[in-house]
A tleap script that builds the chain and sets N, CA, C and O, in Angstrom:
source leaprc.protein.ff14SB
mol = sequence {
  NMET LYS GLU VAL GLN SER MET LYS GLY ARG
  HIE ASN GLN ASN ARG MET SER VAL GLU TYR
  LYS MET GLN PHE THR VAL GLU GLN GLU LYS
  ARG ASP TYR GLU THR CYS GLY PHE GLU VAL
  PRO ASN LEU THR THR THR LYS SER PHE GLU
  TYR PHE LYS ASN TRP ASP LYS ASP VAL ARG
  PHE LEU SER ALA ILE ASP LEU VAL VAL CYS
  LYS SER PRO LYS CYS CLYS
}
set mol.1.N position { -24.873 18.607 -26.496 }
set mol.1.CA position { -25.094 17.196 -26.333 }
set mol.1.C position { -23.793 16.388 -26.412 }
set mol.1.O position { -23.548 15.473 -25.627 }
set mol.2.N position { -22.967 16.774 -27.405 }
set mol.2.CA position { -21.716 16.055 -27.587 }
set mol.2.C position { -20.813 16.240 -26.387 }
set mol.2.O position { -20.080 15.324 -26.013 }
set mol.3.N position { -20.859 17.441 -25.766 }
set mol.3.CA position { -20.024 17.721 -24.595 }
set mol.3.C position { -20.423 16.799 -23.437 }
set mol.3.O position { -19.557 16.271 -22.739 }
set mol.4.N position { -21.694 16.610 -23.237 }
set mol.4.CA position { -22.169 15.741 -22.166 }
set mol.4.C position { -21.734 14.349 -22.402 }
set mol.4.O position { -21.265 13.687 -21.476 }
set mol.5.N position { -21.870 13.854 -23.637 }
set mol.5.CA position { -21.439 12.465 -23.938 }
set mol.5.C position { -19.946 12.319 -23.757 }
set mol.5.O position { -19.481 11.301 -23.246 }
set mol.6.N position { -19.182 13.325 -24.169 }
set mol.6.CA position { -17.703 13.194 -24.007 }
set mol.6.C position { -17.323 13.214 -22.533 }
set mol.6.O position { -16.366 12.549 -22.136 }
set mol.7.N position { -18.059 13.968 -21.712 }
set mol.7.CA position { -17.761 13.966 -20.305 }
set mol.7.C position { -18.068 12.595 -19.688 }
set mol.7.O position { -17.320 12.110 -18.839 }
set mol.8.N position { -19.139 11.997 -20.107 }
set mol.8.CA position { -19.458 10.663 -19.567 }
set mol.8.C position { -18.352 9.659 -19.929 }
set mol.8.O position { -17.991 8.813 -19.111 }
set mol.9.N position { -17.832 9.752 -21.114 }
set mol.9.CA position { -16.757 8.876 -21.524 }
set mol.9.C position { -15.476 9.076 -20.690 }
set mol.9.O position { -14.792 8.125 -20.312 }
set mol.10.N position { -15.199 10.319 -20.434 }
set mol.10.CA position { -13.995 10.594 -19.592 }
set mol.10.C position { -14.179 10.077 -18.192 }
set mol.10.O position { -13.238 9.546 -17.602 }
set mol.11.N position { -15.371 10.219 -17.643 }
set mol.11.CA position { -15.589 9.740 -16.300 }
set mol.11.C position { -15.405 8.193 -16.275 }
set mol.11.O position { -14.785 7.658 -15.356 }
set mol.12.N position { -15.938 7.504 -17.265 }
set mol.12.CA position { -15.752 6.065 -17.289 }
set mol.12.C position { -14.292 5.671 -17.448 }
set mol.12.O position { -13.841 4.697 -16.843 }
set mol.13.N position { -13.564 6.406 -18.242 }
set mol.13.CA position { -12.150 6.126 -18.418 }
set mol.13.C position { -11.406 6.338 -17.093 }
set mol.13.O position { -10.552 5.529 -16.731 }
set mol.14.N position { -11.717 7.393 -16.383 }
set mol.14.CA position { -11.036 7.650 -15.134 }
set mol.14.C position { -11.367 6.587 -14.126 }
set mol.14.O position { -10.501 6.141 -13.373 }
set mol.15.N position { -12.604 6.183 -14.106 }
set mol.15.CA position { -13.049 5.143 -13.154 }
set mol.15.C position { -12.356 3.823 -13.452 }
set mol.15.O position { -11.909 3.136 -12.533 }
set mol.16.N position { -12.258 3.450 -14.766 }
set mol.16.CA position { -11.612 2.248 -15.151 }
set mol.16.C position { -10.122 2.353 -14.809 }
set mol.16.O position { -9.519 1.361 -14.400 }
set mol.17.N position { -9.539 3.495 -14.963 }
set mol.17.CA position { -8.151 3.660 -14.633 }
set mol.17.C position { -7.902 3.448 -13.150 }
set mol.17.O position { -6.938 2.791 -12.754 }
set mol.18.N position { -8.779 4.010 -12.341 }
set mol.18.CA position { -8.642 3.862 -10.896 }
set mol.18.C position { -8.826 2.388 -10.496 }
set mol.18.O position { -8.068 1.853 -9.686 }
set mol.19.N position { -9.834 1.754 -11.073 }
set mol.19.CA position { -10.082 0.336 -10.795 }
set mol.19.C position { -8.897 -0.519 -11.221 }
set mol.19.O position { -8.508 -1.438 -10.500 }
set mol.20.N position { -8.326 -0.232 -12.372 }
set mol.20.CA position { -7.159 -0.959 -12.877 }
set mol.20.C position { -5.975 -0.794 -11.950 }
set mol.20.O position { -5.278 -1.765 -11.656 }
set mol.21.N position { -5.732 0.435 -11.480 }
set mol.21.CA position { -4.632 0.671 -10.590 }
set mol.21.C position { -4.808 -0.081 -9.254 }
set mol.21.O position { -3.857 -0.620 -8.689 }
set mol.22.N position { -6.058 -0.091 -8.778 }
set mol.22.CA position { -6.305 -0.801 -7.527 }
set mol.22.C position { -6.110 -2.295 -7.705 }
set mol.22.O position { -5.506 -2.952 -6.858 }
set mol.23.N position { -6.615 -2.828 -8.792 }
set mol.23.CA position { -6.452 -4.279 -9.094 }
set mol.23.C position { -4.964 -4.592 -9.240 }
set mol.23.O position { -4.514 -5.605 -8.702 }
set mol.24.N position { -4.203 -3.796 -9.920 }
set mol.24.CA position { -2.790 -4.025 -10.131 }
set mol.24.C position { -2.070 -3.999 -8.821 }
set mol.24.O position { -1.218 -4.853 -8.574 }
set mol.25.N position { -2.380 -3.040 -7.959 }
set mol.25.CA position { -1.737 -2.956 -6.629 }
set mol.25.C position { -2.013 -4.178 -5.760 }
set mol.25.O position { -1.115 -4.690 -5.092 }
set mol.26.N position { -3.252 -4.637 -5.773 }
set mol.26.CA position { -3.609 -5.803 -4.988 }
set mol.26.C position { -2.855 -7.043 -5.515 }
set mol.26.O position { -2.353 -7.839 -4.722 }
set mol.27.N position { -2.777 -7.203 -6.820 }
set mol.27.CA position { -2.049 -8.365 -7.390 }
set mol.27.C position { -0.586 -8.290 -7.063 }
set mol.27.O position { 0.025 -9.317 -6.766 }
set mol.28.N position { 0.005 -7.109 -7.106 }
set mol.28.CA position { 1.416 -6.921 -6.805 }
set mol.28.C position { 1.665 -7.219 -5.336 }
set mol.28.O position { 2.658 -7.872 -5.016 }
set mol.29.N position { 0.819 -6.774 -4.445 }
set mol.29.CA position { 0.997 -7.066 -3.019 }
set mol.29.C position { 0.833 -8.541 -2.732 }
set mol.29.O position { 1.543 -9.077 -1.882 }
set mol.30.N position { -0.081 -9.219 -3.414 }
set mol.30.CA position { -0.204 -10.666 -3.238 }
set mol.30.C position { 1.069 -11.380 -3.648 }
set mol.30.O position { 1.537 -12.284 -2.955 }
set mol.31.N position { 1.645 -10.957 -4.815 }
set mol.31.CA position { 2.878 -11.578 -5.273 }
set mol.31.C position { 4.000 -11.339 -4.243 }
set mol.31.O position { 4.738 -12.265 -3.905 }
set mol.32.N position { 4.124 -10.123 -3.758 }
set mol.32.CA position { 5.136 -9.827 -2.728 }
set mol.32.C position { 4.929 -10.711 -1.515 }
set mol.32.O position { 5.901 -11.266 -1.002 }
set mol.33.N position { 3.721 -10.864 -1.041 }
set mol.33.CA position { 3.423 -11.662 0.146 }
set mol.33.C position { 3.818 -13.129 -0.108 }
set mol.33.O position { 4.398 -13.784 0.757 }
set mol.34.N position { 3.500 -13.614 -1.279 }
set mol.34.CA position { 3.752 -15.039 -1.581 }
set mol.34.C position { 5.206 -15.342 -1.921 }
set mol.34.O position { 5.610 -16.504 -1.896 }
set mol.35.N position { 6.002 -14.318 -2.239 }
set mol.35.CA position { 7.406 -14.574 -2.576 }
set mol.35.C position { 8.334 -14.066 -1.455 }
set mol.35.O position { 8.623 -14.805 -0.514 }
set mol.36.N position { 8.790 -12.838 -1.549 }
set mol.36.CA position { 9.760 -12.333 -0.605 }
set mol.36.C position { 9.145 -11.685 0.649 }
set mol.36.O position { 9.849 -11.473 1.636 }
set mol.37.N position { 7.872 -11.379 0.619 }
set mol.37.CA position { 7.224 -10.712 1.702 }
set mol.37.C position { 7.333 -9.183 1.627 }
set mol.37.O position { 7.934 -8.642 0.699 }
set mol.38.N position { 6.768 -8.518 2.578 }
set mol.38.CA position { 6.868 -7.051 2.636 }
set mol.38.C position { 7.017 -6.616 4.086 }
set mol.38.O position { 6.597 -7.321 5.004 }
set mol.39.N position { 7.612 -5.460 4.282 }
set mol.39.CA position { 7.922 -4.958 5.612 }
set mol.39.C position { 6.801 -4.061 6.073 }
set mol.39.O position { 6.279 -3.255 5.303 }
set mol.40.N position { 6.429 -4.200 7.344 }
set mol.40.CA position { 5.439 -3.367 8.007 }
set mol.40.C position { 6.002 -2.942 9.367 }
set mol.40.O position { 6.877 -3.614 9.914 }
set mol.41.N position { 5.506 -1.839 9.907 }
set mol.41.CA position { 5.960 -1.439 11.268 }
set mol.41.C position { 5.571 -2.496 12.293 }
set mol.41.O position { 4.466 -3.039 12.273 }
set mol.42.N position { 6.521 -2.773 13.196 }
set mol.42.CA position { 6.252 -3.696 14.294 }
set mol.42.C position { 5.505 -2.975 15.402 }
set mol.42.O position { 6.110 -2.228 16.171 }
set mol.43.N position { 4.221 -3.185 15.494 }
set mol.43.CA position { 3.393 -2.510 16.496 }
set mol.43.C position { 3.077 -3.377 17.685 }
set mol.43.O position { 2.170 -3.071 18.459 }
set mol.44.N position { 3.824 -4.470 17.840 }
set mol.44.CA position { 3.554 -5.371 18.951 }
set mol.44.C position { 4.227 -4.995 20.242 }
set mol.44.O position { 3.874 -5.514 21.301 }
set mol.45.N position { 5.219 -4.074 20.173 }
set mol.45.CA position { 5.860 -3.645 21.410 }
set mol.45.C position { 5.429 -2.193 21.734 }
set mol.45.O position { 5.176 -1.404 20.823 }
set mol.46.N position { 5.350 -1.865 22.979 }
set mol.46.CA position { 4.879 -0.538 23.387 }
set mol.46.C position { 5.828 0.537 22.874 }
set mol.46.O position { 5.385 1.600 22.439 }
set mol.47.N position { 7.113 0.273 22.921 }
set mol.47.CA position { 8.113 1.306 22.475 }
set mol.47.C position { 7.914 1.583 20.965 }
set mol.47.O position { 7.857 2.742 20.554 }
set mol.48.N position { 7.814 0.564 20.177 }
set mol.48.CA position { 7.655 0.719 18.722 }
set mol.48.C position { 6.330 1.419 18.400 }
set mol.48.O position { 6.265 2.324 17.569 }
set mol.49.N position { 5.296 0.973 19.078 }
set mol.49.CA position { 3.947 1.556 18.818 }
set mol.49.C position { 3.928 3.041 19.149 }
set mol.49.O position { 3.400 3.830 18.366 }
set mol.50.N position { 4.482 3.440 20.273 }
set mol.50.CA position { 4.496 4.827 20.677 }
set mol.50.C position { 5.329 5.663 19.701 }
set mol.50.O position { 4.913 6.759 19.325 }
set mol.51.N position { 6.506 5.160 19.284 }
set mol.51.CA position { 7.330 5.871 18.338 }
set mol.51.C position { 6.596 6.040 17.041 }
set mol.51.O position { 6.582 7.139 16.488 }
set mol.52.N position { 5.979 4.983 16.527 }
set mol.52.CA position { 5.236 5.077 15.247 }
set mol.52.C position { 4.071 6.035 15.356 }
set mol.52.O position { 3.835 6.819 14.436 }
set mol.53.N position { 3.339 5.997 16.447 }
set mol.53.CA position { 2.185 6.869 16.676 }
set mol.53.C position { 2.606 8.335 16.677 }
set mol.53.O position { 1.878 9.181 16.158 }
set mol.54.N position { 3.747 8.647 17.241 }
set mol.54.CA position { 4.224 10.057 17.338 }
set mol.54.C position { 5.137 10.455 16.208 }
set mol.54.O position { 5.598 11.596 16.173 }
set mol.55.N position { 5.414 9.568 15.288 }
set mol.55.CA position { 6.276 9.846 14.171 }
set mol.55.C position { 5.696 10.930 13.293 }
set mol.55.O position { 4.506 10.895 12.980 }
set mol.56.N position { 6.514 11.902 12.883 }
set mol.56.CA position { 6.016 13.026 12.086 }
set mol.56.C position { 6.099 12.820 10.570 }
set mol.56.O position { 5.991 13.787 9.816 }
set mol.57.N position { 6.282 11.625 10.131 }
set mol.57.CA position { 6.354 11.197 8.728 }
set mol.57.C position { 7.593 11.729 8.023 }
set mol.57.O position { 7.624 11.801 6.794 }
set mol.58.N position { 8.607 12.101 8.784 }
set mol.58.CA position { 9.873 12.534 8.200 }
set mol.58.C position { 10.700 11.338 7.802 }
set mol.58.O position { 10.998 10.487 8.640 }
set mol.59.N position { 11.073 11.254 6.557 }
set mol.59.CA position { 11.771 10.091 6.060 }
set mol.59.C position { 13.121 9.854 6.781 }
set mol.59.O position { 13.595 8.721 6.857 }
set mol.60.N position { 13.689 10.860 7.271 }
set mol.60.CA position { 14.991 10.702 7.956 }
set mol.60.C position { 14.878 9.791 9.175 }
set mol.60.O position { 15.850 9.129 9.539 }
set mol.61.N position { 13.741 9.749 9.793 }
set mol.61.CA position { 13.547 8.974 11.004 }
set mol.61.C position { 12.876 7.609 10.758 }
set mol.61.O position { 12.563 6.873 11.693 }
set mol.62.N position { 12.670 7.302 9.479 }
set mol.62.CA position { 12.063 6.014 9.122 }
set mol.62.C position { 12.857 4.819 9.588 }
set mol.62.O position { 12.277 3.803 9.969 }
set mol.63.N position { 14.149 4.916 9.567 }
set mol.63.CA position { 15.003 3.795 9.985 }
set mol.63.C position { 14.919 3.505 11.465 }
set mol.63.O position { 15.305 2.424 11.911 }
set mol.64.N position { 14.413 4.464 12.238 }
set mol.64.CA position { 14.258 4.250 13.695 }
set mol.64.C position { 13.037 3.374 14.014 }
set mol.64.O position { 12.918 2.876 15.134 }
set mol.65.N position { 12.161 3.186 13.077 }
set mol.65.CA position { 10.940 2.357 13.321 }
set mol.65.C position { 11.304 0.895 13.087 }
set mol.65.O position { 11.852 0.528 12.048 }
set mol.66.N position { 10.984 0.073 14.080 }
set mol.66.CA position { 11.248 -1.337 13.959 }
set mol.66.C position { 10.242 -1.919 12.916 }
set mol.66.O position { 9.047 -1.625 12.929 }
set mol.67.N position { 10.796 -2.738 12.042 }
set mol.67.CA position { 9.953 -3.370 11.000 }
set mol.67.C position { 9.981 -4.896 11.115 }
set mol.67.O position { 10.946 -5.471 11.618 }
set mol.68.N position { 8.937 -5.528 10.656 }
set mol.68.CA position { 8.870 -6.988 10.585 }
set mol.68.C position { 8.463 -7.323 9.149 }
set mol.68.O position { 7.802 -6.541 8.464 }
set mol.69.N position { 8.894 -8.541 8.713 }
set mol.69.CA position { 8.536 -8.991 7.361 }
set mol.69.C position { 7.317 -9.902 7.435 }
set mol.69.O position { 7.292 -10.884 8.177 }
set mol.70.N position { 6.332 -9.556 6.660 }
set mol.70.CA position { 5.133 -10.415 6.527 }
set mol.70.C position { 5.225 -11.190 5.244 }
set mol.70.O position { 5.331 -10.598 4.170 }
set mol.71.N position { 5.186 -12.506 5.328 }
set mol.71.CA position { 5.206 -13.319 4.132 }
set mol.71.C position { 4.421 -14.570 4.353 }
set mol.71.O position { 4.073 -14.924 5.479 }
set mol.72.N position { 4.144 -15.246 3.245 }
set mol.72.CA position { 3.366 -16.473 3.301 }
set mol.72.C position { 4.122 -17.561 4.086 }
set mol.72.O position { 5.343 -17.655 3.958 }
set mol.73.N position { 3.454 -18.360 4.870 }
set mol.73.CA position { 4.116 -19.476 5.557 }
set mol.73.C position { 4.778 -20.436 4.602 }
set mol.73.O position { 5.685 -21.165 5.005 }
set mol.74.N position { 4.364 -20.465 3.365 }
set mol.74.CA position { 4.946 -21.363 2.353 }
set mol.74.C position { 6.345 -20.918 1.958 }
set mol.74.O position { 7.128 -21.732 1.468 }
set mol.75.N position { 6.680 -19.643 2.157 }
set mol.75.CA position { 8.025 -19.123 1.806 }
set mol.75.C position { 9.044 -19.508 2.841 }
set mol.75.O position { 8.738 -19.607 4.029 }
set mol.76.N position { 10.229 -19.719 2.396 }
set mol.76.CA position { 11.320 -20.042 3.329 }
set mol.76.C position { 12.467 -19.083 3.116 }
set mol.76.O position { 13.487 -19.178 3.798 }
savepdb mol mol.pdb
quit
């Protein structure tokens, strides 16, 4: 019986930990957006889109992907 109860507690702790991490990430991304912004791949041009689509996730070629900064219009 104690084992079952301890397992339930662990599950709740893991779930809370995951929820906390998700909430923390969302808040951090909101702060980034409202202050300095964050970079995302520029998928508005055919060349950039095709390169990104075929990219093999090798970090060495990350600099070849065109990026744009997304930030709040309130930022200057």
